[in-house]
N, C-alpha and C positions, 0 to 999 in steps of 0.2 A: 659863355657863350649862349647866346642868345637864342630864344628856337623863333622861327620866324612864319609854322608850314601852319599858323594856326588859321592866320587872322581871314582868310578867305571858308575856313570851315562850317558850316552849323553846329550848333552846339549841339554833342553829342543824344540826349533826351530829343530833342525835338527830332531831329535824322532815326532815329531808335522810331518812335513815334509817327514819321512818315506814313499813308496807307503803302507802298510801294515798299518796302521793305518787311512790315511788319506781314505784308501779301506769302512775302519769297518765304521770311521764316514758318510762316502755318504751310507753306511746301511744301518745308527741310519739318521740322517735330510735330505737329501735326498742329491745328488750331488750340487745344483742347488743356495745349504745354506752351502757346505759341505764347498769351500775356504774361504770365511767367516770369518764363525768360529772359523776353524786354523788362519785365521789370528786377526780376536782379540783374541786370548785368548792367542797367545803367545806373542801382545802387551800386555796385563796384568801383562803378566804373566814379561814381560821388563820392567816394570814398579817398582818391587822389586825383589832382589832377594836373600833376604832368599827363592821367591819358585822355586828356582831353588834348595833347596834339596831339597825337595817334593816328597815324589813318583809321577810320570809320572800320570798314572795311576785314583791315586785320583786326580788330579788336572782340567785332564780329565773328570767326573763326579761329581764332582761340575759347572761343567761347566755347562754340560746336565740339570744341575738342572736349572740354570735359565736360560739355552734354552727354557724344555719344558713353563719354564714360561713367556717366552717370557721378559724376560731384557739383559742387557749389562749389559758386563762383560768390558764394558768401566769401570774403576775407574775418567776416567773426565765425566759422565754420573752419575755415582754414585747409582750404580743403585743394583750393587749387588758386594762384594769384596772375593777375594778369602784371605783366614791367614791357613798358616803356624803351624801346629800343632807336636809334638816331638812326639811318640806314641812310648812309650819303650816298650814295653808289644809283641812287631812283629822287634824292632828296625831297626824305618823307621821314614820317618818328612811326613808329611800328607798334604795333604790341603782339611778345612772347607769348607764351607758354608755360608756364610755372607751378605745378605743380607738389604742394605739399607735403608732409612727411604724414599729418592723417588721410588727409586722400593716397594713398600706399596703405594706410590700415580697412579706410571704411571698400575698396576696390576688392581685397587680399580675402575681409573677409565677407564678404557678395558670393565672393567665392562659388566658398563651397565647401572649399579643401583643405579650410584651416580649424582648427579645435577652438586656434587664442592665441594672437601675436599681442607683442607688444616693444614698445618701446621707451628708455629713463635711465635716463644721467646717473652715474654713481658718484656717492658724495664719499667726501676723505671720516675716512674710517669703516666704511662697510664692504672696504676690499679684503677678504680674509687668506686668500692665495693660492690656490692648484688642487681638486685632485691627483693625487703619485699616482694612480692608475688611469687615467683619463684625459688628464690635462686641460681640464676645464673645470673656467675660473669660478671660487664658493666664495658667496657673499653675506651680511649678515647684513639686514636693512637694517636703519636707525629708527625706530619702530615714532613712536613722537615724531609728529613732522614738521606740529614748531622746530622745535632744534633741527630735523636737518634739514630742517629749508636757509638756518644759517654756516651751516658748509661746508666749506668751499667746493665747487665737483671737478673729482680725480680722472677721471671717463666717463661710456656710454655700453652699455648694454641694451641686446637684440634680441627676439627670441622668436620662436613659430612652434605650434604641434600642430599636428595635425589629424584627420583625424584616426590614422586607425594608430596613434599615442606616435609617430617619430616627430623625437624634437630635434631642437638646432640652437645654441645660441650662441653670439659670441660679445669677443669687449674688448673694446678700444682706448687707448689710456688717450687726457688728452690734451697730451703730449702728442698724439699718431693721428691726434682729428688736426690740429692745429697744424703742420709737418702738407697733414692730407687738403688741407683749403689753401693754402696756400701754391699750392704745385696744379694745385687746377682753377682756380681763380687769380686771375690775372689781378685783372679789378682786388678783389680781395684782398692787395700783396699794394698796390698802388692802395687801400685804405688806415691800411699799417704804415705808410710810407712816408702819407700827408698827413693823418692825422680824420680823418672825412672817416664816414659813415654811409658811402652809400652802396655798396651789398651790405645782401640779407643775408652775404656769415657777419658783419658787422653789428649790422639789425640786429641779428635773431642770431647767434650762434647758437645756442643750442636748437632751437627748433630747424638750424639745418643741417646741426650731429649727427642730427633724431635722424633725417632724411637720406642724410649720405647711411646709418648705421642699415638701417633698412633695405637698403638697393641690393646697398651690398650684402647682407642676412637673405632675400629674395633673387635676389639672379644665379644665388650660386649655390644656391639652398636648400630653394622650394622649391616651389613648384607652380608657374608662370600663366597663369589665364591668358586666352586671349589679350581679356582685355588691358591686364595686366602690362602685358609687351608693346600695347599699347601709345599706354598711357609713357612706359622706358622710353620708348621712341619720342616720344612726342618730348616730352620733358626738358625743358631750357630754349625751346626752337620758337622758331618765325614760322606761321604757314601760309607757304608764299602759292604766287599764282596759277602752278603748275601740280596745289596739292600735293610737296616735298615738305619736306623739311633744313632750315635751314638755324642750324645751331649757334646761341650765343655766348658769349663769356664778358661780361659786365666787367670790362677791360677802362675806357676810359669817361670822361663824365661831363656836360656842360656844365654851369653854371646854377642849371635848377636842379640839376640830377639826375638825365637823361643819357640815358650809355647810348656814349657818339662815337666808340671802334665800328668802324670796317669791315674788317675783315671779321667776323662773327663763327667760334668754333665752342667747341659741348663743353660743360662744364666734365662729365664722366659720361667718355664714348661707352656703347651698350654693348651688355659681353655676349656673346655668344649664349646661350639658355641648359643649362643645368638641372635635371633633373634631378630625386634622389632614388642611389643604387641604391638602398638598405632599407626600403619598405616593404615593409608582408608582403605590400597588393602595388601589384600594375600599376605606379603615377600617370598611367595613359585610363585608364578605369577611372581614375581621379579630376582626370578634364572635361570628358568627356558631363562631369554637371555642371560644370563652368557655367554662365550667361553669361551669353552671349549677347554686346551693348547692339542698341537698337540700334546703332546706322552706325556705320566705318569712317574714323574722324576722312579720310584719303577722299571721300565726301562730299569735306568743304570745298574742297576748291572749284565746285557747281555752284557751290554758293556765293564764295569771296567773288569770281570773275563776274559775278550778274551787279553784288553792291559796289564794286570798285566803277560799275559803273553812273550809281548810280553818288556820288562824289561829287562830282559836280553841282 
C-alpha cells in the first residue's frame, strides 16, 4: 500500500526552519537550545526516509518527549527513535516515540541512585550454573573478545547496583526472550511468518532483548525516578493532540515498511512501580536525589496543537 499523504506536505527541513516553528520551539525549550534541537531532529529524520511521510507535528511531539527526558534523538546514540505508524482512522502517518536500551541506561545513571547498571548477551560456554544457596545464575565470561563474539548467544543478563550496595541481576535464556517477543509483538510474528524484517525485533534482536531486560529489571526491582517512569509510559506510543498516549505494536506493514495497524496496543503494559524493600536505606531518600526533567512530556500537547495548525 503506497502512501499518498506526502504529496502536499512540505519537506521536513523546510518546515522545521520556518520562522513560526522556530519561534514556537524556542518558546518551549529556550532559544539557546532551540537550534540544536532543530538540527538534531532534521538529522534524525534524514536517516529514515519513511519519516518524511509522517505528520511533522507528531515528529516534534515525539522529539519533545525525548528532549524532556534528556535523551538524544541521534540514531547513532541509540537512546530513542522515531517510528512511523499509519493512522488509518485519521488518514495520516504519525511518528511514535520508542526508547532504546541505551536511553534507559542513560536516564538511570543520571538519576544518581545507581552505582552501576548494564545489560549484555551471554555466549555459549559462559553460563556455568546456579548458586545452590541463592539460586543466582553464575557466569564465567570468555576473556578473548575475538573468540567470544564467535560463540553463539544463548541468553541475556542485566544487573544493577544501588549506591547503598543493593544489587540485583536477572537472566533470560534466548528461547525465553524469543517467546516474549512473539507474545508481545504481533509484528515480529508477522515478520517470522512472511520472512520480512520490518520490526526492531527482526532488525536488531539483541538490542530489543537488552531493552526488555532493563525494563524487567528496573521496573520490578529498581528505583524508578520520575524521568524513568515517564519514559516507561511514553515508550512505543504516539503522543496525541490531547497529550495522551496511544500505544503501538507493529502488526502490519505496507510495501514501504510503514506500520498500518489501526488498533495500536502497547508492546509491554506498564507495571506498577516496585521499590526495593531490602535496602538498608529508605528508597524514598534516593528518589529525592533524582533530577526531574525540565519539561513534562505531557506538556507536548500545547506545541502539538500549535504545530498541527502549521501543517497546511
